[in-house]
C-alpha positions as CSV (number, residue, x, y, z in Angstrom):
1,M,193.1,74.2,114.8
2,A,193.4,74.0,111.1
3,A,190.3,71.9,110.8
4,A,188.4,74.4,113.0
5,L,189.6,77.3,110.9
6,S,188.7,75.6,107.7
7,R,185.2,74.9,108.9
8,A,184.8,78.5,110.1
9,L,185.9,79.8,106.7
10,K,183.7,77.1,105.0
11,L,186.7,75.9,103.0
12,P,185.9,72.6,101.4
13,G,189.1,70.7,102.2
14,K,189.6,69.6,98.5
15,K,190.2,71.2,95.2
16,S,188.4,74.6,95.1
17,S,185.9,75.1,92.4
18,E,187.2,78.5,91.7
19,L,191.0,78.5,92.4
20,G,191.7,75.1,90.9
21,E,194.1,74.0,93.7
22,Y,194.0,72.2,97.0
23,D,193.6,74.1,100.2
24,P,196.6,73.5,102.4
25,L,194.5,73.9,105.6
26,T,192.3,71.1,104.5
27,Q,195.2,69.0,103.3
28,A,196.8,69.3,106.7
29,D,193.7,68.3,108.3
30,S,193.4,65.1,106.3
31,E,196.9,64.0,107.3
32,D,196.7,64.8,111.0
33,E,193.2,64.5,112.4
34,S,192.7,66.3,115.7
35,E,190.5,65.4,118.6
36,E,188.1,68.1,117.7
37,D,186.9,66.1,114.7
38,D,185.9,63.3,117.0
39,L,183.7,65.7,118.9
40,V,181.7,66.8,115.8
41,L,178.3,65.2,115.8
42,N,177.1,64.2,112.4
43,Y,173.4,63.6,112.1
44,P,170.5,64.5,109.8
45,R,168.7,67.5,111.3
46,N,165.2,66.5,110.2
47,G,165.5,62.7,110.3
48,L,165.5,62.7,106.5
49,G,168.0,63.3,103.8
50,R,169.0,66.9,104.1
51,D,169.5,67.2,100.4
52,T,166.3,65.6,99.3
53,R,164.1,67.9,97.4
54,L,160.4,67.7,96.5
55,G,159.7,67.1,92.9
56,G,161.5,65.3,90.2
57,G,164.9,67.0,90.6
58,S,168.2,65.4,91.3
59,T,169.4,64.4,94.8
60,K,172.5,66.3,96.0
61,L,174.6,65.3,99.0
62,R,176.9,67.8,100.5
63,G,179.9,67.2,102.8
64,G,183.5,66.6,103.3
65,R,185.5,64.0,105.1
66,T,184.3,65.5,108.3
67,G,180.7,64.6,107.5
68,R,179.2,68.1,107.7
69,L,177.1,69.6,105.0
70,V,178.2,72.8,103.5
71,A,175.7,75.4,102.6
72,A,177.6,77.1,99.8
73,E,175.6,76.6,96.6
74,D,178.7,76.7,94.3
75,E,180.3,73.6,96.1
76,A,177.3,71.3,95.9
77,Q,178.3,69.6,92.6
78,E,181.8,68.8,93.7
79,D,180.7,67.4,97.0
80,E,178.4,65.0,95.1
81,D,181.4,63.9,92.9
82,E,183.5,63.2,95.9
83,W,180.9,61.0,97.4
84,R,180.4,59.1,94.1
85,E,184.2,58.5,93.7
86,R,184.5,56.7,97.0
87,P,185.2,53.0,96.5
88,S,182.3,50.8,97.3
89,S,184.6,48.3,99.0
90,K,185.1,50.5,102.0
91,S,183.3,49.0,104.9
92,Q,180.6,50.8,106.7
93,H,178.8,49.9,109.8
94,D,175.0,50.2,109.6
95,R,173.4,52.1,112.4
96,G,170.1,50.5,111.7
97,D,167.8,50.0,108.7
98,V,165.5,52.7,107.8
99,K,162.1,51.9,106.2
100,G,162.2,52.6,102.5
101,G,166.0,52.0,102.2
102,Q,167.4,55.1,103.8
103,Y,169.9,54.7,106.6
104,W,172.7,56.5,108.3
105,S,176.2,55.1,108.8
106,P,179.7,56.4,109.6
107,S,182.2,56.5,106.7
108,R,185.9,55.6,106.9
109,D,188.9,57.2,105.4
110,D,191.6,55.6,103.2
111,R,193.4,54.2,106.3
112,G,190.2,52.4,107.5
113,Q,189.7,54.9,110.3
114,P,186.3,56.4,111.0
115,G,186.1,59.7,109.3
116,G,183.1,61.6,108.1
117,S,179.5,60.5,107.9
118,G,177.4,59.4,105.1
119,L,173.7,59.2,104.2
120,R,172.6,56.6,101.8
121,V,169.2,57.0,100.2
122,H,167.4,54.1,98.7
123,G,163.9,54.2,97.2
124,T,161.9,56.4,95.0
125,D,160.6,59.9,95.4
126,E,157.2,58.6,96.1
127,E,158.4,56.6,99.1
128,V,160.2,59.8,100.4
129,K,156.9,61.7,100.1
130,R,155.1,59.0,101.9
131,R,157.5,59.1,104.7
132,R,157.3,62.8,104.9
133,R,153.5,62.7,105.1
134,K,153.7,60.0,107.8
135,N,156.1,62.1,109.9
136,A,153.9,65.2,109.4
137,M,150.9,63.2,110.6
138,R,152.8,62.1,113.7
139,A,153.7,65.6,114.4
140,S,150.1,66.7,114.0
141,F,148.8,64.1,116.3
142,F,151.2,65.4,119.0
143,L,150.9,69.2,118.4
144,V,147.1,69.4,118.0
145,P,146.2,68.0,121.4
146,L,149.0,70.1,122.9
147,V,147.7,73.3,121.4
148,C,144.1,72.4,122.5
149,A,145.3,71.8,126.1
150,M,147.1,75.1,126.1
151,M,144.0,77.0,124.8
152,L,141.9,75.3,127.5
153,V,144.3,76.4,130.2
154,L,144.2,80.0,129.0
155,L,140.5,80.0,128.8
156,C,140.2,78.8,132.4
157,A,142.8,81.3,133.6
158,F,141.3,84.4,132.0
159,L,137.5,83.7,131.6
160,I,136.6,81.9,134.8
161,P,136.4,84.3,137.7
162,C,138.4,83.5,140.8
163,Q,135.8,82.9,143.4
164,K,138.2,82.9,146.3
165,G,139.6,86.3,145.4
166,A,136.1,87.7,144.9
167,L,135.0,86.3,148.3
168,V,137.9,88.0,150.0
169,K,137.2,91.3,148.3
170,R,133.5,91.2,148.8
171,P,132.5,94.2,151.0
172,Q,130.7,93.7,154.3
173,W,128.7,96.8,154.9
174,E,126.7,98.5,157.6
175,R,124.5,101.6,157.3
176,A,122.4,103.7,159.7
177,L,119.0,104.7,158.4
178,G,116.6,106.9,160.3
179,D,115.2,106.1,163.7
180,A,114.4,102.7,165.2
181,A,110.8,103.6,166.0
182,G,110.8,101.0,168.8
183,V,111.2,97.3,168.0
184,T,108.5,97.1,165.3
185,P,109.9,95.3,162.3
186,P,110.1,97.5,159.2
187,A,108.9,96.5,155.8
188,L,111.8,94.5,154.2
189,A,112.2,93.0,150.8
190,L,115.2,91.7,148.7
191,W,115.3,92.2,144.9
192,D,118.0,93.0,142.3
193,V,116.8,96.4,141.0
194,D,120.1,97.6,139.5
195,G,120.9,94.5,137.5
196,D,124.3,93.6,139.1
197,S,123.1,90.0,140.0
198,V,123.2,90.9,143.7
199,D,119.9,91.4,145.6
200,D,119.4,94.9,146.8
201,V,117.7,95.8,150.1
202,L,114.4,97.6,150.1
203,L,113.0,98.8,153.5
204,S,110.7,101.4,155.1
205,V,112.3,104.2,157.1
206,T,110.9,106.6,159.6
207,E,112.8,109.7,160.7
208,W,112.1,112.5,163.1
209,T,112.4,116.0,161.8
210,N,112.0,119.6,163.0
211,D,110.4,120.7,159.8
212,T,106.6,120.2,160.0
213,H,106.1,121.1,156.3
214,L,104.7,118.1,154.4
215,T,105.1,115.8,157.4
216,Q,102.8,114.3,160.0
217,G,103.7,114.8,163.7
218,N,107.3,115.7,162.9
219,K,107.8,112.3,161.2
220,I,108.8,111.7,157.6
221,H,108.2,108.3,156.0
222,S,110.1,106.9,153.1
223,A,111.1,103.8,151.2
224,V,114.8,103.4,150.7
225,V,116.7,101.1,148.4
226,L,120.3,100.1,149.3
227,S,122.7,98.4,147.0
228,G,123.3,94.9,148.1
229,A,126.9,95.0,146.9
230,T,128.0,98.3,148.6
231,G,125.2,99.5,150.9
232,Q,124.9,102.8,149.0
233,V,121.5,104.4,148.7
234,L,120.2,103.8,145.1
235,W,117.0,105.8,145.5
236,R,114.6,107.1,148.2
237,K,110.9,107.8,147.9
238,I,109.0,110.0,150.3
239,T,105.6,108.7,151.3
240,W,102.7,110.2,153.1
241,E,102.3,107.3,155.5
242,S,104.4,104.5,156.8
243,V,105.1,101.7,154.4
244,M,103.8,98.4,155.8
245,Y,104.9,96.1,152.9
246,I,107.3,96.2,150.0
247,Q,107.0,93.7,147.2
248,C,109.0,93.5,144.0
249,G,109.0,91.4,140.8
250,L,105.9,92.5,139.1
251,R,106.5,92.5,135.3
252,L,104.8,94.9,133.0
253,S,105.2,94.9,129.2
254,A,106.0,98.6,129.0
255,Q,108.5,98.4,131.9
256,P,111.6,96.3,131.3
257,S,112.7,97.2,134.8
258,P,111.2,95.3,137.8
259,V,108.1,96.9,139.3
260,C,107.9,97.3,143.1
261,L,104.8,97.8,145.2
262,L,104.9,100.2,148.2
263,I,101.8,99.4,150.4
264,G,100.6,101.7,153.1
265,K,97.5,101.7,155.2
266,S,95.5,103.5,152.6
267,I,97.5,103.5,149.3
268,I,99.3,101.2,147.0
269,M,102.0,102.6,144.8
270,A,103.7,100.9,141.9
271,V,107.1,102.3,141.2
272,N,110.0,101.6,138.8
273,G,112.4,99.4,140.8
274,T,115.5,100.9,139.2
275,T,114.6,104.6,139.5
276,G,111.8,104.8,142.1
277,K,109.6,106.7,139.6
278,N,105.8,106.4,140.3
279,L,103.9,104.3,137.7
280,W,100.4,104.1,139.2
281,S,98.6,104.5,142.5
282,A,95.5,102.9,144.0
283,L,93.6,104.4,147.0
284,L,92.0,102.0,149.4
285,K,91.0,102.1,153.1
286,N,92.3,99.9,155.9
287,I,94.7,97.8,154.0
288,E,95.7,94.8,156.1
289,S,97.7,92.4,153.8
290,Q,100.3,92.2,151.2
291,A,99.3,91.9,147.5
292,V,98.6,88.5,146.1
293,L,99.7,87.8,142.6
294,L,96.9,86.4,140.5
295,P,96.7,85.0,136.9
296,D,95.4,87.4,134.2
297,L,91.7,88.0,134.9
298,Q,90.8,90.6,132.2
299,G,92.7,89.4,129.1
300,D,95.5,92.0,129.0
301,S,98.2,89.2,129.3
302,L,99.5,90.7,132.6
303,P,98.9,89.4,136.1
304,D,96.5,91.1,138.4
305,L,96.5,91.6,142.2
306,L,94.4,91.0,145.3
307,I,94.4,93.0,148.5
308,A,92.6,92.3,151.8
309,T,91.1,95.2,153.8
310,L,89.8,95.0,157.4
311,P,88.0,98.0,158.9
312,A,89.0,98.6,162.6
313,D,85.4,99.3,163.7
314,E,84.0,96.2,161.9
315,A,86.4,93.5,162.9
316,L,84.5,90.7,161.3
317,D,83.9,92.3,157.9
318,L,86.9,91.3,155.8
319,S,87.0,92.5,152.2
320,L,88.9,91.3,149.2
321,T,89.6,93.7,146.4
322,L,90.8,92.9,142.9
323,I,93.3,95.4,141.2
324,S,94.6,95.6,137.7
325,G,98.3,94.9,137.6
326,L,98.7,97.2,134.6
327,T,96.9,100.4,135.8
328,G,96.0,99.8,139.5
329,A,92.3,100.3,138.7
330,R,89.8,98.3,140.7
331,L,88.3,95.3,139.0
332,G,84.6,95.7,140.0
333,Q,83.8,96.2,143.6
334,S,85.2,94.9,146.9
335,V,83.8,91.7,148.1
336,S,83.0,91.6,151.9
337,F,82.8,88.5,154.1
338,N,81.3,88.2,157.5
339,L,83.6,85.8,159.3
340,T,82.7,84.2,162.7
341,G,86.1,84.3,164.3
342,Q,88.8,86.4,165.7
343,G,92.6,86.6,165.8
344,K,95.3,87.2,163.3
345,L,94.5,87.8,159.6
346,I,95.4,84.6,157.7
347,G,96.4,85.1,154.1
348,P,95.1,85.8,151.6
349,L,97.0,83.1,149.7
350,L,96.5,81.7,146.2
351,H,96.2,77.9,145.9
352,E,96.0,75.8,142.8
353,T,94.5,72.3,143.3
354,Q,95.5,69.1,141.5
355,Q,92.5,69.8,139.1
356,S,94.1,73.2,138.2
357,A,91.4,75.1,139.9
358,A,92.4,78.4,141.6
359,Y,91.2,79.2,145.2
360,I,91.9,82.0,147.6
361,L,92.6,81.0,151.3
362,F,92.0,83.6,154.0
363,G,90.4,83.9,157.5
364,L,90.4,85.4,161.0
365,G,91.4,82.7,163.5
366,N,89.9,80.1,161.1
367,V,90.8,79.3,157.5
368,V,88.3,79.3,154.7
369,A,88.6,79.3,150.9
370,I,86.7,80.6,147.9
371,S,87.2,79.9,144.3
372,L,88.8,82.6,142.2
373,R,85.9,82.1,139.7
374,D,83.3,83.0,142.3
375,L,85.2,85.9,143.7
376,Y,85.6,87.5,140.3
377,M,82.0,86.9,139.5
378,R,80.9,88.6,142.7
379,A,83.2,91.5,142.1
380,T,82.4,92.1,138.4
381,S,79.2,90.1,137.6
382,R,81.0,88.3,134.8
383,L,83.2,85.3,134.3
384,P,87.0,85.5,134.0
385,M,88.4,85.8,130.5
386,A,90.6,82.7,130.7
387,Q,88.9,79.3,130.5
388,T,91.3,77.9,133.1
389,L,90.1,80.3,135.7
390,R,86.5,79.1,135.4
391,R,87.3,75.7,136.7
392,K,86.2,74.3,140.1
393,D,87.6,71.3,141.9
394,P,84.8,68.8,142.8
395,G,86.8,67.6,145.8
396,W,87.2,71.0,147.3
397,E,83.6,72.0,146.5
398,G,82.5,68.9,148.5
399,L,84.0,70.5,151.6
400,K,81.2,73.1,151.8
401,K,78.8,72.6,154.6
402,T,75.8,73.5,152.5
403,N,75.2,73.9,148.8
404,S,74.4,77.6,149.3
405,S,77.5,78.4,151.2
406,S,80.3,80.0,149.2
407,F,83.0,79.1,151.8
408,I,85.1,76.0,151.8
409,H,86.2,75.3,155.4
410,I,89.9,74.5,155.4
411,F,90.4,74.6,159.2
412,R,87.9,75.4,161.8
413,G,88.0,74.6,165.5
414,S,88.0,76.0,169.0
415,E,91.7,76.9,168.7
416,R,92.6,80.0,166.7
417,V,95.1,79.8,163.9
418,D,98.2,81.9,164.3
419,F,100.2,81.0,161.1
420,L,99.3,79.3,157.8
421,L,102.2,79.3,155.3
422,P,103.1,77.2,152.2
423,L,105.5,74.3,152.9
424,V,108.0,75.8,150.4
425,A,111.8,76.0,151.1
426,G,112.9,79.7,151.5
427,F,109.4,81.0,151.9
428,G,109.6,84.3,153.9
429,T,110.8,87.8,153.1
430,R,112.5,86.8,149.9
431,Y,109.4,84.8,148.6
432,N,106.8,87.3,149.6
433,N,107.6,89.1,146.3
434,L,105.6,89.0,143.1
435,D,107.8,86.9,140.8
436,T,105.8,84.2,139.0
437,V,108.1,81.2,139.7
438,S,108.1,81.4,143.5
439,N,104.4,82.2,143.6
440,L,103.7,79.2,141.4
441,N,105.6,76.9,143.7
442,S,103.8,78.3,146.8
443,S,100.4,77.9,145.2
444,K,100.8,74.2,144.7
445,S,102.2,73.1,148.1
446,D,101.0,71.7,151.4
447,W,100.7,74.0,154.4
448,V,102.3,74.5,157.8
449,L,99.6,75.3,160.3
450,V,100.2,76.7,163.8
451,H,97.0,76.7,165.9
452,G,96.3,77.0,169.6
453,S,99.6,78.8,169.9
454,S,101.3,75.5,170.8
455,K,100.4,73.1,168.1
456,I,102.0,72.7,164.7
457,S,100.4,70.6,162.0
458,M,100.9,69.8,158.3
459,L,97.9,70.1,156.1
460,R,97.7,68.0,152.9
461,Q,96.6,70.2,150.0
462,R,94.9,67.3,148.1
463,D,92.3,66.6,150.8
464,V,92.9,69.4,153.4
465,R,93.5,66.8,156.2
466,K,96.2,66.9,158.9
467,Q,99.2,64.7,158.1
468,W,100.5,65.0,161.6
469,T,100.4,67.3,164.7
470,F,103.2,68.2,167.1
471,N,102.6,69.8,170.6
472,S,105.0,72.3,171.9
473,A,105.2,75.4,174.1
474,P,103.7,78.6,172.6
475,I,105.3,79.4,169.2
476,H,105.8,83.1,168.7
477,S,107.6,83.3,165.3
478,Q,106.7,82.0,161.9
479,P,108.1,78.4,161.3
480,T,110.9,78.0,158.7
481,P,110.8,75.1,156.2
482,G,114.1,73.5,155.2
483,H,115.7,70.1,154.5
484,F,117.2,68.6,157.7
485,N,117.3,65.0,156.5
486,D,117.7,63.5,153.1
487,D,114.2,62.0,152.6
488,G,113.2,64.8,150.2
489,I,110.4,66.1,152.4
490,L,110.7,69.6,153.9
491,D,111.2,69.7,157.7
492,V,110.2,72.6,159.9
493,F,112.4,74.8,162.2
494,I,110.4,76.4,165.1
495,Q,111.3,78.5,168.1
496,H,109.4,79.2,171.3
497,S,110.3,81.2,174.4
498,A,109.1,80.8,177.9
499,N,110.5,81.9,181.3
500,G,113.6,83.5,179.7
501,T,114.5,80.3,177.8
502,M,114.3,79.8,174.1
503,T,113.9,76.3,172.7
504,A,114.7,75.6,169.0
505,L,113.4,72.5,167.4
506,V,113.4,70.8,164.0
507,I,110.3,68.8,163.2
508,D,110.4,66.0,160.7
509,G,108.1,66.9,157.8
510,A,107.2,63.3,157.2
511,N,105.9,62.3,160.6
512,G,106.0,65.3,162.9
513,R,108.7,63.8,165.2
514,P,111.5,66.0,166.6
515,L,114.8,65.7,164.8
516,W,116.8,68.2,166.7
517,T,116.4,70.4,169.8
518,A,118.5,72.8,171.8
519,Q,117.9,75.4,174.6
520,F,119.4,78.8,174.8
521,V,119.6,81.7,177.3
522,C,117.4,84.2,175.6
523,P,114.5,86.6,176.5
524,H,111.4,86.7,174.4
525,L,112.4,87.2,170.8
526,V,110.1,87.2,167.8
527,L,112.3,86.7,164.8
528,E,112.0,84.3,162.0
529,A,115.0,82.0,161.2
530,A,116.4,81.5,157.7
531,A,117.0,78.2,155.9
532,V,119.5,78.4,153.1
533,S,120.1,75.5,150.7
534,T,123.7,74.2,150.6
535,S,126.0,72.2,148.4
536,T,125.3,69.0,150.4
537,G,121.6,69.0,149.4
538,L,120.5,69.9,153.0
539,S,119.7,73.3,154.4
540,A,121.7,75.4,156.8
541,F,119.5,77.0,159.5
542,V,120.5,80.5,160.6
543,F,118.9,81.9,163.7
544,W,119.5,84.4,166.6
545,A,119.8,83.3,170.2
546,S,122.1,83.7,173.2
547,E,124.4,81.2,175.0
548,P,123.4,77.5,174.6
549,I,122.4,76.1,177.9
550,G,124.0,72.7,177.3
551,A,127.3,74.3,176.3
552,Q,127.8,77.0,178.9
553,K,129.2,76.2,182.3
554,N,127.3,77.3,185.5
555,V,124.2,78.2,183.5
556,T,121.0,76.5,184.4
557,K,117.3,77.1,183.8
558,E,117.0,78.5,187.4
559,T,119.6,81.2,186.8
560,V,118.4,82.2,183.3
561,A,115.7,84.6,184.6
562,L,118.2,86.4,186.8
563,G,120.5,86.9,183.9
564,V,117.8,88.4,181.8
565,T,116.8,91.0,184.3
566,A,120.4,92.0,185.0
567,A,121.6,95.5,184.1
568,E,124.1,94.1,181.7
569,P,123.0,94.3,178.0
570,V,121.9,91.1,176.4
571,I,124.3,89.7,173.9
572,R,122.6,88.1,171.0
573,K,124.5,85.7,168.8
574,L,123.9,84.5,165.2
575,F,124.2,80.7,164.9
576,L,124.4,78.4,161.9
577,L,123.2,74.8,162.2
578,H,124.0,72.2,159.6
579,P,122.4,68.7,159.7
580,T,125.8,67.0,159.0
581,Y,127.0,68.0,162.5
582,P,123.8,68.4,164.5
583,R,125.6,68.9,167.9
584,I,127.9,71.6,166.5
585,L,126.8,75.2,166.1
586,L,128.8,77.8,164.3
587,E,128.8,81.2,165.9
588,L,128.9,83.7,163.1
589,S,128.6,87.0,164.9
590,S,127.3,88.7,168.1
591,T,125.8,92.0,169.0
592,T,124.0,93.9,171.8
593,D,121.6,95.4,169.3
594,T,118.0,94.3,169.2
595,I,117.4,92.5,165.9
596,V,114.0,93.3,164.5
597,A,114.1,91.8,161.0
598,A,116.4,89.5,159.0
599,A,116.5,87.7,155.6
600,A,118.9,85.7,153.5
601,S,119.7,86.2,149.8
602,Y,121.6,84.0,147.4
603,E,124.5,85.1,145.2
604,G,124.8,82.4,142.6
605,R,127.9,83.8,140.9
606,L,129.9,83.5,144.1
607,K,128.0,80.4,145.4
608,D,127.4,82.4,148.5
609,A,124.5,83.9,150.5
610,S,124.1,87.3,152.1
611,Y,122.5,87.7,155.5
612,I,120.7,91.0,155.9
613,S,119.7,92.1,159.4
614,V,117.9,95.2,160.6
615,S,118.5,96.2,164.2
616,S,117.7,98.8,166.8
617,R,120.9,100.3,168.3
618,P,120.7,102.1,171.6
619,T,121.9,105.7,171.7
620,P,122.2,108.4,174.4
621,D,118.9,109.3,176.2
622,S,118.7,112.6,174.4
623,E,118.4,110.9,171.0
624,P,116.1,108.1,169.6
625,A,117.6,104.7,168.9
626,A,119.1,104.3,165.5
627,R,118.1,101.7,162.9
628,I,121.1,99.8,161.6
629,V,121.1,97.7,158.3
630,K,123.9,95.3,158.0
631,S,124.9,92.9,155.2
632,M,127.2,89.9,155.9
633,S,128.5,87.2,153.6
634,L,127.7,83.8,155.1
635,R,130.8,82.1,153.7
636,A,133.1,84.9,155.0
637,A,131.4,84.6,158.4
638,I,131.8,80.8,158.4
639,A,135.6,81.2,157.7
640,K,135.9,83.4,160.9
641,G,133.2,81.6,162.9
642,Q,133.7,79.7,166.2
643,T,132.3,76.3,166.9
644,V,130.1,75.6,169.9
645,T,129.5,72.0,171.0
646,L,126.1,71.3,172.3
647,G,126.9,67.8,173.7
648,E,128.4,64.5,173.0
649,D,127.5,62.9,169.7
650,S,128.9,59.9,167.9
651,R,128.7,61.8,164.6
652,T,130.9,64.6,165.9
653,G,134.2,64.5,164.1
654,T,137.6,66.0,164.9
655,A,138.1,69.8,164.9
656,L,140.0,69.5,161.6
657,E,137.2,67.6,159.9
658,I,134.6,70.1,161.1
659,N,136.6,73.1,160.1
660,T,137.3,71.6,156.7
661,F,133.6,70.8,156.1
662,F,132.4,74.3,156.9
663,R,135.1,76.0,154.9
664,R,134.2,73.9,151.8
665,L,130.5,74.6,152.2
666,F,128.8,76.8,149.7
667,F,125.3,77.9,149.1
668,K,122.9,77.5,146.1
669,H,119.4,78.2,145.0
670,E,116.7,75.7,146.1
C-alpha cells in the first residue's frame, strides 16, 4: 500500500530534491516489497530509450527501484545519479541483444533480488537516428497500404451504386392512353429524350371525342411521349392525321436535344424531342415509308433524308424524295420508278458496299437498287458535294441487265418478297431510328429475305447471292436476328401460324439448319419477337405465345382449334428462351389483352432491359377498347418467372442450377 501511495503521489522513494530528507513511505517500500511491485510491468513504451532526445543533448534516464519512469522534470537529474551510483558488479540478465548496443534487462536490489528495471544504451546518436528512421519506414510500409485499402473500401461503398437495391426499387408501370382503334399496331419508338439514361416511349394515340372542333370524324390524333422510368407523360403533340411512324436520333447543330420525326400520310414534322416544339415541316402526298438517314448530300455537314411515296391509284409508280435534314426542304424533285411487281413495299434501305459506294434498295414484291449518286443526279441534275458519294461499285454495276438500265436487280423471281431486313442484332423498333451508329451497322450487313411467304434466305451483300434457303410454313411476322450459338454468326428467330398452332424456330445463320423449334397453342398472331444480348455472349429471345404443346397435358394438335374458338378468353404468355437451356422456357407474364406492338430497350446502368408492350384491352360494349402501355424490367420478371420444360434434354440441369443461372443473368448492349 505504501508503494502504491508513493507512486500515486509521484514520490521518488529517495532523498527529495527540495526537502533534503528521505521519504518514509519509500523507505518502507524498500524494506518490505509487496506483491503489487511484482505486478508492475516495466517496458519501454516506444521500443526505444524513453529518455533519448534528438540532437546533441545529454541522455537522461528516469526511474526508481521499481523501474518506472517519473515525469516530474525537477527529479530527472537525481534519477540519473542513482543509476550511475549502482555498482557495476550487480548481475543482470540480458533479455536479448539489441542492434546498436541497446538492450533491456531487469535490475536487482542490494539483496540480489529482482527489483526495478533498467535500460542500457550503447552506441552513438547517429545509430539511434538510424534506428528511428528504420522503424519509421517499417511503420510507413504497414500504414500506407492500410490507408489505401480503407480509402478503396470507402469509395466502393459510397460511389458505386447498389444495383440490387436499384433493381428492387425500379418501378414497373402501366398506363392507359386513348382508344385501341382495333388491333392495328401504333407507331412506336424508344429514345431517351429527357436525358435520364432510360429510353422513353414515343407512340401514336387516337382518341374519340365529342368535340368536332379541329378534329376529323370525332377523332383526335396525337403523338405522346412517356417517361421510361415512371410512365408519366412528358409531352403530347396534337396532329392533323394519324402518325404512322416515329423516328428519333436526328442531330442538328442548332439543336443539342435529339430531334424526332413524326411521319403521317401527307406530312413530316421534325420536333424537339425534349419539348415537342415544332422545328420544321415538309408536305408530301401518299407517304408510304419511314425516313432513311443519308450522308450529307449538299455540304451543310448534316445528314439528309429519303422518303418513299406510293400513290394509291398508280400502284406501280413508286417515288423517292430527298429532303434536307436541316430545313425539311426538298432536294430537287421526286424521282419516280415504274416497277413491274406487286406486293409489300420493300425498303427503302441504304447499303454501303465493300467499295464504299452507297446504294438505295427498294421494291414492290421484287428488290432492286439504284446508286445514291444516280438518284441525286436525277433529282437535282448535279453531282453530290462529297466525293465519296460519287463512287460506284463495279461489281454491283455488273448486275444490271442492260447498260441503259438504272436498276440493279437484287432479287427477282416468281415469288414475291415479304420481308427484307439487315442481318443486324437488335434491328427492329429500336433500330428504325435515325442515330448514325445503328444505321451505319445496318448499311454494311447481309440481309434476311423472306419470299414466297414460306421461304427464308440469307443474301450475301458482297455478291447478292443466296447463302442458304430454309422452307417453312407461311411466315407472318418479321424475323428476329440474334445469337443462338457461339459461332459469331447471327441466327434468325421466326414464327409462323397455321390451324391455330404457332411454331417458333431458330435458324442457324451459317447454314440455314434449324437449331431449335417448339409448338404452342395460339391463334394467328402477328407480332415480332425481341432478341436481347446477355452477359453470356448469347441472345435471349422474348416472344408471345400460349401454352407449349409439348409441355401441357391433354393438349394435342387436334384439340387446338376447339380451344381457340371457345368462349373463354385467350391467355397469352410472354416467354424467354436462352440458348444455355434450350428446353427450358421462362414464363415472365401472362395476359388476356391482345398485344399489338412490343420492343425491348437496354438500361446499361442497371445491366437490365425494359420490355415495352402495347395492347388492346377489352372494355364494356358501350365503350371502345382501351390502349394499354406497359413497361416491365426483364431482370425483375425473371426473378419472379416460372420455368416451363418443353421436353427431356441431356443439357437440362437441376432446378437449383437453372434458377441460379437465370437470376445471375444480366443484359448488355450488342
